[in-house]
MARVOKOL-634556 format. One line per field, with one value per atom (N, C-alpha, C): chain; atom name; x, y, z. Coordinates in pm, whole numbers, m for minus. Layout:
kette (A  ...)
atom (CA  ...)
u (X  ...)
v (Y  ...)
w (Z  ...)
END
This chain:
kette (A  A  A  A  A  A  A  A  A  A  A  A  A  A  A  A  A  A  A  A  A  A  A  A  A  A  A  A  A  A  A  A  A  A  A  A  A  A  A  A  A  A  A  A  A  A  A  A  A  A  A  A  A  A  A  A  A  A  A  A  A  A  A  A  A  A  A  A  A  A  A  A  A  A  A  A  A  A  A  A  A  A  A  A  A  A  A  A  A  A  A  A  A  A  A  A  A  A  A  A  A  A  A  A  A  A  A  A  A  A  A  A  A  A  A  A  A  A  A  A  A  A  A  A  A  A  A  A  A  A  A  A  A  A  A  A  A  A  A  A  A  A  A  A  A  A  A  A  A  A  A  A  A  A  A  A  A  A  A  A  A  A  A  A  A  A  A  A  A  A  A  A  A  A  A  A  A  A  A  A  A  A  A  A  A  A  A  A  A  A  A  A  A  A  A  A  A  A  A  A  A  A  A  A  A  A  A  A  A  A  A  A  A  A  A  A  A  A  A  A  A  A  A  A  A  A  A  A  A  A  A  A  A  A  A  A  A  A  A  A  A  A  A  A  A  A  A  A  A  A  A  A  A  A  A  A  A  A  A  A  A  A  A  A  A  A  A  A  A  A  A  A  A  A  A  A  A  A  A  A  A  A  A  A  A  A  A  A  A  A  A  A  A  A  A  A  A  A  A  A  A  A  A  A  A  A  A  A  A  A  A  A  A  A  A  A  A  A  A  A  A  A  A  A  A  A  A  A  A  A  A  A  A  A  A  A  A  A  A  A  A  A  A  A  A  A  A  A  A  A  A  A  A  A  A  A  A  A  A  A  A  A  A  A  A  A  A  A  A  A  A  A  A  A  A  A  A  A  A  A  A  A  A  A  A  A  A  A  A  A  A  A  A  A  A  A  A  A  A  A  A  A  A  A  A  A  A  A  A  A  A  A  A  A  A  A  A  A  A  A  A  A  A  A  A  A  A  A  A  A  A  A  A  A  A  A  A  A  A  A  A  A  A  A  A  A  A  A  A  A  A  A  A  A  A  A  A  A  A  A  A  A  A  A  A  A  A  A  A  A  A  A  A  A  A  A  A  A  A  A  A  A  A  A  A  A  A  A  A  A  A  A  A  A  A  A  A  A  A  A  A  A  A  A  A  A  A  A  A  A  A  A  A  A  A  A  A  A  A  A  A  A  A  A  A  A  A  A  A  A  A  A  A  A  A  A  A  A  A  A  A  A  A  A  A  A  A  A  A  A  A  A  A  A  A  A  A  A  A  A  A  A  A  A  A  A  A  A  A  A  A  A  A  A  A  A  A  A  A  A  A  A  A  A  A  A  A  A  A  A  A  A  A  A  A  A  A  A  A  A  A  A  A  A  A  A  A  A  A  A  A  A  A  A  A  A  A  A  A  A  A  A  A  A  A  A  A  A  A  A  A  A  A  A  A  A  A  A  A  A  A  A  A  A  A  A  A  A  A  A  A  A  A  A  A  A  A  A  A  A  A  A  A  A  A  A  A  A  A  A  A  A  A  A  A  A  A  A  A  A  A  A  A  A  A  A  A  A  A  A  A  A  A  A  A  A  A  A  A  A  A  A  A  A  A  A  A  A  A  A  A  A  A  A  A  A  A  A  A  A  A  A  A  A  A  A  A  A  A  A  A  A  A  A  A  A  A  A  A  A  A  A  A  A  A  A  A  A  A  A  A  A  A  A  A  A  A  A  A  A  A  A  A  A  A  A  A  A  A  A  A  A  A  A  A  A  A  A  A  A  A  A  A  A  A  A  A  A  A  A  A  A  A  A  A  A  A  A  A  A  A  A  A  A  A  A  A  A  A  A  A  A  A  A  A  A  A  A  A  A  A  A  A  A  A  A  A  A  A  A  A  A  A  A  A  A  A  A  A  A  A  A  A  A  A  A  A  A  A  A  A  A  A  A  A  A  A  A  A  A  A  A  A  A  A  A  A  A  A  A  A  A  A  A  A  A  A  A  A  A  A  A  A  A  A  A  A  A  A  A  A  A  A  A  A  A  A  A  A  A  A  A  A  A  A  A  A  A  A  A  A  A  A  A  A  A  A  A  A  A  A  A  A  A  A  A  A  A  A  A  A  A  A  A  A  A  A  A  A  A  A  A  A  A  A  A  A  A  A  A  A  A  A  A  A  A  A  A  A  A  A  A  A  A  A  A  A  A  A  A  A  A  A  A  A  A  A  A  A  A  A  A  A  A  A  A  A  A  A  A  A  A  A  A  A  A  A  A  A  A  A  A  A  A  A  A  A  A  A  A  A  A  A  A  A  A  A  A  A  A  A  A  A  A  A  A  A  A  A  A  A  A  A  A  A  A  A  A  A  A  A  A  A  A  A  A  A  A  A  A)
atom (N  CA  C  N  CA  C  N  CA  C  N  CA  C  N  CA  C  N  CA  C  N  CA  C  N  CA  C  N  CA  C  N  CA  C  N  CA  C  N  CA  C  N  CA  C  N  CA  C  N  CA  C  N  CA  C  N  CA  C  N  CA  C  N  CA  C  N  CA  C  N  CA  C  N  CA  C  N  CA  C  N  CA  C  N  CA  C  N  CA  C  N  CA  C  N  CA  C  N  CA  C  N  CA  C  N  CA  C  N  CA  C  N  CA  C  N  CA  C  N  CA  C  N  CA  C  N  CA  C  N  CA  C  N  CA  C  N  CA  C  N  CA  C  N  CA  C  N  CA  C  N  CA  C  N  CA  C  N  CA  C  N  CA  C  N  CA  C  N  CA  C  N  CA  C  N  CA  C  N  CA  C  N  CA  C  N  CA  C  N  CA  C  N  CA  C  N  CA  C  N  CA  C  N  CA  C  N  CA  C  N  CA  C  N  CA  C  N  CA  C  N  CA  C  N  CA  C  N  CA  C  N  CA  C  N  CA  C  N  CA  C  N  CA  C  N  CA  C  N  CA  C  N  CA  C  N  CA  C  N  CA  C  N  CA  C  N  CA  C  N  CA  C  N  CA  C  N  CA  C  N  CA  C  N  CA  C  N  CA  C  N  CA  C  N  CA  C  N  CA  C  N  CA  C  N  CA  C  N  CA  C  N  CA  C  N  CA  C  N  CA  C  N  CA  C  N  CA  C  N  CA  C  N  CA  C  N  CA  C  N  CA  C  N  CA  C  N  CA  C  N  CA  C  N  CA  C  N  CA  C  N  CA  C  N  CA  C  N  CA  C  N  CA  C  N  CA  C  N  CA  C  N  CA  C  N  CA  C  N  CA  C  N  CA  C  N  CA  C  N  CA  C  N  CA  C  N  CA  C  N  CA  C  N  CA  C  N  CA  C  N  CA  C  N  CA  C  N  CA  C  N  CA  C  N  CA  C  N  CA  C  N  CA  C  N  CA  C  N  CA  C  N  CA  C  N  CA  C  N  CA  C  N  CA  C  N  CA  C  N  CA  C  N  CA  C  N  CA  C  N  CA  C  N  CA  C  N  CA  C  N  CA  C  N  CA  C  N  CA  C  N  CA  C  N  CA  C  N  CA  C  N  CA  C  N  CA  C  N  CA  C  N  CA  C  N  CA  C  N  CA  C  N  CA  C  N  CA  C  N  CA  C  N  CA  C  N  CA  C  N  CA  C  N  CA  C  N  CA  C  N  CA  C  N  CA  C  N  CA  C  N  CA  C  N  CA  C  N  CA  C  N  CA  C  N  CA  C  N  CA  C  N  CA  C  N  CA  C  N  CA  C  N  CA  C  N  CA  C  N  CA  C  N  CA  C  N  CA  C  N  CA  C  N  CA  C  N  CA  C  N  CA  C  N  CA  C  N  CA  C  N  CA  C  N  CA  C  N  CA  C  N  CA  C  N  CA  C  N  CA  C  N  CA  C  N  CA  C  N  CA  C  N  CA  C  N  CA  C  N  CA  C  N  CA  C  N  CA  C  N  CA  C  N  CA  C  N  CA  C  N  CA  C  N  CA  C  N  CA  C  N  CA  C  N  CA  C  N  CA  C  N  CA  C  N  CA  C  N  CA  C  N  CA  C  N  CA  C  N  CA  C  N  CA  C  N  CA  C  N  CA  C  N  CA  C  N  CA  C  N  CA  C  N  CA  C  N  CA  C  N  CA  C  N  CA  C  N  CA  C  N  CA  C  N  CA  C  N  CA  C  N  CA  C  N  CA  C  N  CA  C  N  CA  C  N  CA  C  N  CA  C  N  CA  C  N  CA  C  N  CA  C  N  CA  C  N  CA  C  N  CA  C  N  CA  C  N  CA  C  N  CA  C  N  CA  C  N  CA  C  N  CA  C  N  CA  C  N  CA  C  N  CA  C  N  CA  C  N  CA  C  N  CA  C  N  CA  C  N  CA  C  N  CA  C  N  CA  C  N  CA  C  N  CA  C  N  CA  C  N  CA  C  N  CA  C  N  CA  C  N  CA  C  N  CA  C  N  CA  C  N  CA  C  N  CA  C  N  CA  C  N  CA  C  N  CA  C  N  CA  C  N  CA  C  N  CA  C  N  CA  C  N  CA  C  N  CA  C  N  CA  C  N  CA  C  N  CA  C  N  CA  C  N  CA  C  N  CA  C  N  CA  C  N  CA  C  N  CA  C  N  CA  C  N  CA  C  N  CA  C  N  CA  C  N  CA  C  N  CA  C  N  CA  C  N  CA  C  N  CA  C  N  CA  C  N  CA  C  N  CA  C  N  CA  C  N  CA  C  N  CA  C  N  CA  C  N  CA  C  N  CA  C  N  CA  C  N  CA  C  N  CA  C  N  CA  C  N  CA  C  N  CA  C  N  CA  C  N  CA  C  N  CA  C  N  CA  C  N  CA  C  N  CA  C  N  CA  C  N  CA  C  N  CA  C  N  CA  C  N  CA  C  N  CA  C  N  CA  C  N  CA  C  N  CA  C  N  CA  C  N  CA  C  N  CA  C  N  CA  C  N  CA  C  N  CA  C  N  CA  C  N  CA  C  N  CA  C  N  CA  C  N  CA  C  N  CA  C  N  CA  C  N  CA  C  N  CA  C  N  CA  C  N  CA  C  N  CA  C  N  CA  C  N  CA  C  N  CA  C  N  CA  C  N  CA  C  N  CA  C  N  CA  C  N  CA  C  N  CA  C  N  CA  C)
u (84  0  87  51  123  47  119  62  113  22  58  24  126  109  101  m10  m37  m72  m62  m111  m259  m299  m437  m531  m485  m572  m597  m584  m607  m754  m815  m953  m950  m988  m980  m1063  m1171  m1257  m1203  m1160  m1115  m970  m888  m745  m700  m754  m710  m566  m494  m355  m321  m222  m178  m122  m46  10  m97  m200  m309  m384  m407  m474  m389  m259  m170  m181  m171  m178  m308  m419  m550  m576  m538  m562  m475  m351  m264  m312  m359  m415  m525  m617  m731  m686  m601  m562  m476  m396  m310  m384  m501  m567  m487  m415  m328  m409  m347  m404  m359  m453  m419  m410  m302  m286  m266  m366  m362  m323  m219  m168  m186  m271  m294  m173  m147  m37  m3  72  114  243  237  354  406  538  646  704  636  682  573  555  443  469  362  377  408  424  463  359  232  128  136  154  163  285  397  516  489  423  392  295  196  100  170  263  336  424  495  582  502  386  301  250  207  155  263  385  492  534  535  576  480  354  254  261  335  342  436  400  480  619  716  852  856  924  934  817  719  603  648  581  609  530  602  539  588  495  524  475  563  527  540  435  442  555  639  753  717  598  556  549  510  504  641  713  835  957  972  1104  1142  1045  1077  1104  1085  1099  1187  1314  1401  1413  1400  1410  1299  1188  1078  1093  1128  1126  1250  1367  1491  1498  1463  1467  1376  1260  1168  1216  1302  1356  1443  1487  1572  1489  1357  1275  1165  1141  1036  1095  1021  1054  997  1080  1031  1069  968  989  929  994  945  909  788  740  762  848  879  802  701  630  710  768  850  951  1082  1179  1138  1144  1088  1145  1274  1339  1310  1245  1216  1089  1015  894  933  871  903  864  951  918  951  1019  1054  1161  1155  1264  1392  1503  1626  1671  1657  1698  1608  1478  1386  1416  1441  1472  1598  1699  1823  1799  1720  1691  1609  1507  1425  1508  1600  1685  1772  1828  1912  1830  1711  1624  1580  1545  1503  1616  1737  1851  1873  1862  1880  1772  1649  1538  1556  1589  1599  1717  1825  1938  1905  1815  1777  1673  1593  1485  1541  1466  1508  1493  1405  1376  1314  1337  1275  1196  1072  988  973  995  972  861  801  685  719  848  890  1037  1082  1226  1310  1262  1336  1351  1242  1246  1339  1341  1431  1577  1608  1745  1781  1688  1712  1738  1659  1676  1810  1848  1977  2092  2089  2199  2200  2083  2076  2107  2061  2078  2185  2262  2376  2333  2228  2174  2221  2224  2250  2133  2161  2055  1971  2025  1949  1839  1846  1745  1634  1645  1546  1473  1342  1261  1155  1130  1027  899  790  657  562  549  460  315  234  91  21  m98  m186  m274  m356  m450  m582  m691  m822  m858  m911  m962  m1072  m1080  m1178  m1223  m1342  m1389  m1311  m1305  m1240  m1314  m1235  m1294  m1335  m1460  m1501  m1441  m1406  m1351  m1456  m1407  m1499  m1475  m1395  m1365  m1233  m1173  m1048  m922  m937  m815  m820  m936  m937  m967  m1006  m1041  m923  m861  m745  m787  m721  m747  m616  m607  m494  m552  m515  m561  m440  m433  m319  m350  m304  m316  m253  m317  m267  m156  m33  85  199  304  418  479  488  553  477  347  268  274  317  352  239  120  9  40  127  161  230  318  385  286  182  78  1  m33  m105  m20  110  200  199  202  201  69  m40  m171  m184  m122  m124  m54  49  124  45  m56  m136  m280  m299  m435  m505  m430  m492  m565  m547  m610  m724  m824  m937  m902  m932  m913  m987  m1008  m1050  m970  m944  m860  m920  m932  m985  m872  m850  m751  m827  m815  m885  m784  m813  m721  m742  m689  m706  m651  m725  m684  m637  m621  m594  m447  m365  m230  m133  m154  m63  m148  m210  m308  m245  m121  m54  m37  3  20  m114  m219  m352  m395  m372  m409  m329  m199  m116  m164  m203  m249  m381  m470  m596  m566  m475  m441  m376  m292  m224  m325  m422  m525  m606  m640  m719  m642  m516  m435  m402  m398  m368  m488  m604  m725  m783  m745  m790  m896  m954  m1046  m1168  m1206  m1322  m1283  m1152  m1105  m1029  m980  m906  m979  m1025  m1102  m1033  m1035  m990  m1113  m1137  m1262  m1249  m1127  m1108  m1104  m1099  m1090  m1219  m1206  m1322  m1293  m1396  m1385  m1509  m1505  m1623  m1673  m1804  m1868  m1825  m1801  m1758  m1622  m1529  m1396  m1404  m1487  m1503  m1554  m1645  m1698  m1590  m1500  m1390  m1297  m1264  m1181  m1252  m1380  m1454  m1455  m1451  m1456  m1320  m1211  m1075  m1026  m962  m894  m744  m690  m548  m534  m453  m424  m287  m277  m153  m108  21  80  214  220  340  430  440  509  658  714  859  927  861  914  799  813  715  790  761  821  740  623  546  452  347  247  129  53  m57  m162  m183  m287  m254  m126  m90  m145  m127  m180  m333  m390  m535  m591  m519  m560  m540  m426  m398  m495  m542  m641  m770  m790  m909  m876  m752  m712  m686  m659  m635  m484  m439  m296  m256  m128  m80  29  38  147  205  333  395  537  584  723  812  923  1015  1108  1054  1126  1106  1207  1203  1137  1034  977  878  841  728  751  869  886  861  904  878  729  661  519  438  465  394  421  546  581  561  546  529  422  359  267  350  288  363  446  407  485  596  614  723  688  566  527  491  521  493  353  269  130  114  210  202  327  337  451  518  648  726  825  807  887  880  979  970  906  898  846  695  620  477  401  433  360  379  503  528  452  452  383  233  177  34  m3  78  49  52  150  156  32  m8  m125  m250  m268  m389  m397  m283  m284  m248  m199  m149  m241  m336  m433  m367  m272  m206  m133  m72  m6  m108  m222  m325  m372  m392  m435  m332  m205  m97  m91  m101  m95  m214  m329  m450  m442  m393  m379  m279  m170  m70  m128  m209  m272  m369  m444  m537  m461  m345  m266  m198  m152  m82  m176  m303  m397  m407  m381  m390  m273  m167  m47  m38  m131  m126  m161  m91  m122  m233  m307  m414  m363  m450  m408  m380  m451  m424  m283  m244  m109  m5  m29  64  75  m38  m36  40  26  104  253  291  432  482  401  439  450  356  360  485  521  640  766  772  888  896  783  784  815  785  816  966  1046  1191  1253  1171  1226  1297  1417  1494  1449  1478  1461  1549  1502  1582  1725  1740  1869  1966  1911  1995  2052  2008  2053  2194  2267  2402  2399)
v (m120  0  125  220  346  454  533  651  774  863  982  1104  1180  1300  1421  1496  1605  1732  1848  1971  1958  2000  1973  2089  2207  2325  2384  2300  2349  2334  2443  2441  2409  2287  2245  2332  2392  2473  2614  2675  2814  2829  2730  2738  2607  2572  2448  2461  2350  2353  2217  2216  2091  1998  2053  1970  1906  1982  1929  1819  1841  1739  1611  1625  1509  1429  1498  1428  1353  1420  1358  1243  1260  1153  1031  1053  941  870  944  882  785  831  747  627  652  544  439  481  387  317  368  318  349  463  501  561  561  630  776  866  1008  1066  1136  1211  1357  1438  1579  1663  1743  1826  1972  2043  2185  2268  2374  2462  2555  2658  2752  2703  2587  2524  2607  2618  2545  2614  2719  2790  2784  2666  2647  2707  2720  2762  2641  2666  2558  2447  2483  2380  2286  2340  2255  2164  2216  2133  2019  2051  1949  1846  1891  1798  1702  1754  1667  1570  1619  1531  1421  1456  1356  1252  1298  1204  1106  1154  1065  970  1019  934  818  836  731  621  645  546  432  311  194  202  152  148  66  120  52  77  160  191  272  250  327  457  569  700  792  848  949  1083  1183  1315  1418  1497  1609  1702  1743  1826  1961  2011  2138  2126  2008  1981  1945  1858  1798  1888  1960  2016  2139  2205  2321  2289  2162  2127  2003  2010  1892  1849  1943  1907  1812  1811  1718  1590  1604  1492  1404  1462  1385  1276  1304  1196  1078  1107  999  921  982  911  794  792  683  559  574  460  426  511  490  471  402  401  530  634  769  819  862  924  1064  1157  1295  1326  1378  1416  1566  1601  1742  1788  1873  1933  2049  2130  2244  2269  2273  2310  2440  2442  2554  2689  2695  2822  2867  2782  2817  2899  2917  2999  3143  3200  3334  3438  3538  3649  3631  3522  3501  3600  3641  3718  3635  3692  3613  3539  3601  3534  3414  3430  3317  3206  3242  3141  3062  3131  3064  2969  3012  2927  2805  2826  2713  2614  2665  2579  2490  2547  2470  2364  2401  2307  2193  2229  2126  2027  2078  1990  1890  1937  1847  1739  1779  1684  1579  1623  1531  1435  1479  1389  1281  1312  1214  1115  1154  1068  945  837  716  727  818  833  970  1025  1150  1125  1173  1161  1299  1310  1433  1408  1516  1500  1505  1508  1502  1463  1408  1381  1507  1619  1745  1781  1770  1805  1712  1584  1490  1529  1564  1607  1734  1826  1952  1928  1841  1813  1746  1651  1582  1682  1768  1863  1971  2022  2135  2094  1976  1933  1825  1799  1707  1569  1517  1388  1278  1156  1038  1019  1016  1004  879  773  650  666  771  792  888  944  1041  983  976  911  1006  1000  1081  1000  1053  993  1104  1126  1233  1206  1312  1297  1222  1174  1122  1232  1196  1290  1217  1281  1221  1234  1128  1140  1247  1318  1426  1435  1488  1505  1616  1609  1715  1847  1954  2086  2143  2185  2242  2379  2454  2587  2685  2796  2897  2905  3004  3016  2949  2880  2810  2890  3020  3099  3204  3256  3381  3368  3249  3233  3171  3247  3201  3166  3066  3025  3002  3057  3030  2984  2864  2811  2797  2883  2881  2979  2947  3043  3174  3284  3416  3457  3418  3446  3487  3543  3587  3472  3354  3242  3202  3219  3177  3277  3401  3493  3551  3565  3622  3765  3836  3972  3973  3875  3873  3836  3760  3731  3857  3937  4062  4155  4161  4244  4198  4067  4013  4045  4033  4061  4209  4295  4438  4461  4382  4397  4348  4264  4213  4260  4372  4422  4458  4472  4501  4381  4264  4141  4102  4029  3991  3874  3887  3778  3811  3710  3725  3624  3657  3571  3560  3437  3411  3359  3428  3386  3320  3189  3112  3069  3098  3054  3132  3077  3138  3280  3368  3507  3533  3428  3444  3431  3376  3339  3455  3554  3668  3789  3846  3953  4078  4109  4227  4209  4091  4063  4070  4017  4022  4166  4252  4393  4460  4430  4487  4439  4313  4259  4323  4345  4415  4552  4627  4760  4752  4655  4637  4613  4527  4498  4624  4696  4819  4923  4946  5050  5015  4886  4844  4859  4889  4900  4766  4658  4523  4468  4554  4506  4436  4472  4407  4280  4247  4130  4029  4074  3986  3986  3869  3860  3765  3803  3716  3664  3535  3479  3420  3407  3330  3181  3097  2952  2895  2790  2715  2567  2491  2346  2286  2156  2085  2137  2152  2188  2325  2419  2552  2548  2472  2460  2387  2284  2210  2303  2393  2486  2580  2621  2708  2635  2511  2432  2411  2381  2352  2471  2593  2713  2758  2695  2744  2701  2794  2764  2746  2810  2801  2812  2722  2726  2790  2884  2958  2942  2910  2902  2975  3099  3182  3176  3063  3051  3081  3123  3140  3006  2915  2780  2685  2561  2455  2323  2246  2114  2010  2046  1963  2051  2104  2183  2097  2047  1955  2014  2146  2206  2192  2177  2158  2026  1919  1790  1786  1862  1869  1937  2038  2101  2005  1938  1845  1727  1687  1580  1618  1748  1797  1839  1810  1844  1991  2066  2210  2234  2299  2331  2428  2430  2509  2606  2715  2810  2824  2797  2801  2854  2908  2950  2827  2840  2728  2722  2668  2673  2543  2504  2392  2269  2213  2085  2098  2218  2232  2167  2172  2098  1948  1889  1747  1721  1811  1792  1802  1902  1918  1799  1756  1636  1650  1536  1533  1431  1456  1357  1239  1125  1009  1037  1134  1164  1265  1304  1394  1541  1579  1719  1762  1886  1941  2002  1969  2018  2157  2243  2377  2455  2574  2662  2686  2661  2683  2795  2907  3024  3125  3214  3330  3449  3444  3556  3537  3561  3530  3612  3740  3824  3776  3742  3692  3562  3474  3346  3366  3457  3484  3539  3630  3687  3579  3488  3378  3291  3258  3171  3238  3367  3437  3450  3461  3497  3384  3271  3162  3041  3029  2918  2782  2762  2631  2594  2691  2663  2615  2683  2643  2500  2468  2333  2229  2261  2168  2146  2255  2244  2166  2192  2123  1973  1939  1798  1729  1797  1741  1724  1821  1810  1693  1673  1559  1426  1420  1297  1278  1388  1379  1330  1365  1325  1173  1102  957  892  968  913  945  1023  1063  945  934  826  870  772  805  796  829  834  695  594  458  415  447  413  488  617  698  642  600  545  413  331  206  236  338  377  422  501  547  430  338  221  137  120  42  109  240  313  300  321  314  174  73  m65  m87  m1  m15  57  120  187  86  121  33  42  m62  m53  58  137  246  204  89  46  11  m10  m53  66  187  303  341  392  438  573)
w (0  0  0  m84  m95  m20  58  121  48  12  m65  21  58  140  47  58  m35  43  m22  42  71  189  230  227  186  191  53  m51  m187  m222  m267  m315  m464  m501  m640  m733  m682  m766  m781  m669  m673  m716  m684  m716  m779  m896  m960  m1008  m1010  m1058  m1116  m1205  m1262  m1157  m1062  m956  m871  m841  m761  m836  m965  m1047  m1050  m1073  m1077  m947  m834  m705  m689  m711  m686  m783  m909  m1005  m975  m932  m898  m772  m675  m554  m591  m676  m713  m797  m896  m987  m918  m819  m747  m633  m595  m476  m352  m354  m242  m128  m10  105  100  95  89  229  258  382  344  372  335  456  440  550  511  586  557  599  525  558  444  473  370  308  246  187  69  56  124  248  297  417  523  585  677  814  892  1031  1118  1247  1339  1344  1341  1348  1229  1109  990  999  1047  1064  1161  1271  1371  1316  1239  1179  1084  1003  911  988  1089  1168  1235  1288  1355  1256  1137  1037  992  969  925  1037  1159  1272  1295  1259  1278  1172  1066  959  997  956  992  930  1004  953  823  723  595  502  545  460  338  225  104  108  110  126  15  m57  m159  m106  m105  m53  m164  m182  m275  m231  m327  m294  m236  m267  m208  m57  m9  135  190  120  176  169  58  27  110  171  253  398  439  581  599  561  578  724  817  958  1001  927  955  873  747  654  663  676  671  779  904  1004  968  906  870  749  667  551  593  717  765  803  815  855  755  657  559  419  334  191  134  130  106  m32  m108  m238  m235  m302  m310  m454  m474  m606  m626  m720  m747  m870  m848  m960  m1019  m931  m972  m862  m893  m790  m723  m591  m516  m559  m583  m616  m759  m839  m978  m994  m886  m896  m929  m1030  m1076  m971  m950  m863  m717  m679  m539  m495  m368  m308  m317  m359  m376  m252  m134  m11  19  m5  16  m84  m210  m312  m273  m223  m183  m67  30  145  104  21  m25  m106  m185  m266  m177  m71  22  93  136  206  113  m9  m104  m130  m148  m176  m62  61  176  177  150  149  39  m81  m194  m179  m119  m97  6  97  199  150  52  4  m66  m59  m128  m278  m323  m465  m487  m606  m646  m775  m779  m897  m959  m1089  m1163  m1264  m1314  m1401  m1549  m1584  m1724  m1729  m1841  m1854  m1839  m1894  m1879  m1732  m1656  m1514  m1438  m1474  m1407  m1431  m1554  m1584  m1508  m1502  m1432  m1284  m1222  m1079  m1053  m1136  m1120  m1126  m1227  m1246  m1139  m1106  m1014  m870  m832  m692  m675  m781  m773  m722  m782  m740  m835  m784  m866  m962  m1091  m1190  m1174  m1115  m1096  m992  m910  m805  m847  m967  m1013  m1136  m1128  m1230  m1284  m1412  m1475  m1491  m1439  m1458  m1502  m1632  m1680  m1647  m1644  m1618  m1730  m1700  m1803  m1859  m1956  m2017  m2040  m2005  m2030  m2178  m2238  m2375  m2380  m2492  m2505  m2650  m2673  m2812  m2882  m3013  m3090  m3070  m3053  m3035  m3171  m3188  m3315  m3341  m3234  m3252  m3303  m3360  m3415  m3565  m3608  m3751  m3787  m3691  m3716  m3692  m3658  m3643  m3533  m3495  m3419  m3271  m3224  m3083  m3010  m2918  m2842  m2700  m2644  m2507  m2434  m2314  m2224  m2091  m2048  m1920  m1829  m1727  m1635  m1522  m1401  m1292  m1334  m1300  m1341  m1245  m1281  m1201  m1293  m1233  m1313  m1394  m1333  m1403  m1529  m1530  m1646  m1762  m1735  m1842  m1923  m1864  m1942  m1988  m1918  m1959  m2095  m2119  m2250  m2361  m2328  m2428  m2461  m2361  m2386  m2471  m2443  m2524  m2670  m2690  m2826  m2896  m2824  m2884  m2921  m2842  m2876  m3010  m3038  m3164  m3285  m3263  m3376  m3368  m3304  m3281  m3412  m3521  m3651  m3708  m3648  m3696  m3602  m3654  m3569  m3476  m3348  m3252  m3124  m3044  m2904  m2824  m2698  m2614  m2476  m2429  m2295  m2206  m2094  m1994  m1880  m1870  m1767  m1662  m1535  m1430  m1302  m1195  m1063  m1059  m992  m974  m832  m751  m608  m570  m659  m617  m618  m703  m714  m746  m642  m665  m724  m688  m745  m896  m936  m1079  m1152  m1091  m1151  m1174  m1075  m1089  m1201  m1208  m1314  m1451  m1459  m1586  m1628  m1531  m1560  m1622  m1559  m1608  m1746  m1766  m1893  m2006  m1980  m2081  m2111  m2005  m2023  m2101  m2064  m2128  m2273  m2305  m2443  m2536  m2479  m2559  m2601  m2529  m2565  m2470  m2387  m2285  m2343  m2465  m2527  m2603  m2604  m2679  m2594  m2479  m2387  m2253  m2211  m2086  m1988  m1861  m1752  m1681  m1690  m1639  m1499  m1447  m1326  m1359  m1257  m1282  m1337  m1415  m1464  m1449  m1422  m1417  m1483  m1503  m1552  m1686  m1697  m1824  m1872  m1779  m1821  m1888  m1831  m1890  m2024  m2031  m2156  m2266  m2232  m2332  m2383  m2295  m2338  m2433  m2401  m2492  m2626  m2621  m2745  m2840  m2786  m2870  m2919  m2872  m2900  m3037  m3107  m3233  m3211  m3109  m3076  m2925  m2868  m2726  m2706  m2611  m2590  m2446  m2427  m2293  m2296  m2245  m2256  m2133  m2067  m1939  m1949  m1835  m1822  m1798  m1729  m1709  m1681  m1724  m1697  m1686  m1582  m1573  m1651  m1694  m1788  m1870  m1807  m1879  m1919  m1820  m1848  m1941  m1935  m2018  m2166  m2199  m2340  m2392  m2315  m2361  m2352  m2258  m2253  m2378  m2428  m2554  m2671  m2675  m2784  m2784  m2665  m2659  m2730  m2751  m2821  m2965  m3007  m3142  m3165  m3057  m3068  m3083  m3188  m3198  m3088  m3057  m2943  m2987  m2913  m2923  m2783  m2768  m2636  m2646  m2536  m2531  m2538  m2610  m2628  m2508  m2398  m2272  m2196  m2122  m2029  m2092  m2028  m2073  m2187  m2226  m2317  m2453  m2514  m2639  m2623  m2509  m2484  m2469  m2398  m2372  m2500  m2580  m2707  m2798  m2803  m2878  m3027  m3093  m3238  m3275  m3388  m3445  m3497  m3524  m3574  m3698  m3781  m3901  m3876  m3748  m3713  m3711  m3750  m3748  m3606  m3574  m3441  m3442  m3344  m3346  m3287  m3315  m3263  m3298  m3239  m3260  m3125  m3118  m2997  m3024  m2956  m2987  m2873  m2867  m2777  m2848  m2979  m3058  m3079  m2972  m2972  m3076  m3087  m3181  m3325  m3360  m3496  m3522  m3420  m3436  m3449  m3371  m3380  m3518  m3569  m3699  m3807  m3797  m3893  m3883  m3761  m3744  m3799  m3769  m3812  m3964  m4033  m4175  m4270  m4218  m4303  m4291  m4380  m4374  m4389  m4483  m4492  m4364  m4297  m4169  m4066  m4058  m3962  m3991  m4116  m4153  m4112  m4135  m4100  m3948  m3872  m3726  m3671  m3728  m3680  m3711  m3829  m3864  m3772  m3739  m3648  m3508  m3463  m3332  m3327  m3435  m3441  m3432  m3498  m3494  m3359  m3301  m3171  m3061  m3068  m2962  m2950  m3059  m3058  m2985  m2958  m2895  m2747  m2693  m2553  m2462  m2349  m2254  m2159  m2107  m2013  m1870  m1776  m1635  m1578  m1623  m1574  m1614  m1737  m1782  m1701  m1677  m1597  m1455  m1397  m1262  m1256  m1359  m1364  m1369  m1444  m1451  m1314  m1243  m1110  m1013  m1019  m929  m955  m1082  m1116  m1061  m1071  m1019  m868  m800  m653  m603  m682  m641  m626  m687  m680  m562  m477  m359  m269  m226  m140  5  81  226  279  378  430  470  532  581  468  346  233  155  189  113  154  56  87  154)
END
């Protein structure tokens, strides 16, 4: 039996996230025991630290325990002692210091804490091959102890879109790391062309950035064409995907980017920054064509997409083909279970 320790105060409806979806879907698919610990992770208060310490101490010696890195990596003083008695794996969605906009002193401290935690763990799980390589290099870990287990994707119907070119969709928490400001800048450069853009995602995580983005949209004269709707789930989110002609993700960094495969599962071509794991996530159709555009020059790419019908047809065909190659959540969970089965007994670790 696997125990999965996850952040316990996440509101899936108000603050949905890829990391949260990954955790909950893996818990269900693995039949794992979920232990949710509330706290302002990765910088919790004393009560949250005590709750985590108590939960780990109650687990049987030699138990297989997977801990979300948001919970584990900021508190090595709690986690490291338990790594000596548990089969402990840490799941890193995003290295703590990689969050955009962190105070440099806080980033340095979180980086040190994360490194101590990961060196003590019996195994580290990353959500993409790129992220696994990054963790190995950045934290000086043995590559044999770091494993990539990408997320699954739910099958979905093909999105009909609108006119095939002018409806843009970005699904991501409205934060500095997700880069919606650079998308607005790019849209201002192509304002002579017809388009509308919907920004779907939590507005609670970085309120200063949200306010700046509101002002930016207003000052650019795009308020009637670019809308921030807040988070959507269920039928509302499905309707947004169904109406999309192009999915855009302008992030500064991503260790996977689940929304990209969610768009591709609907046959929607994507435009994303050519950064970190996103080229791996977007992937290629069986014939080798890329189902989207990966670039830092968002305005140029948007202009090409809006004005080049053969390009749009090619990207859409590649997206339709790529959707057939995506793995589902059951397959992803089997991969995770196989990896965790290789965890060594605590006493056997070097």
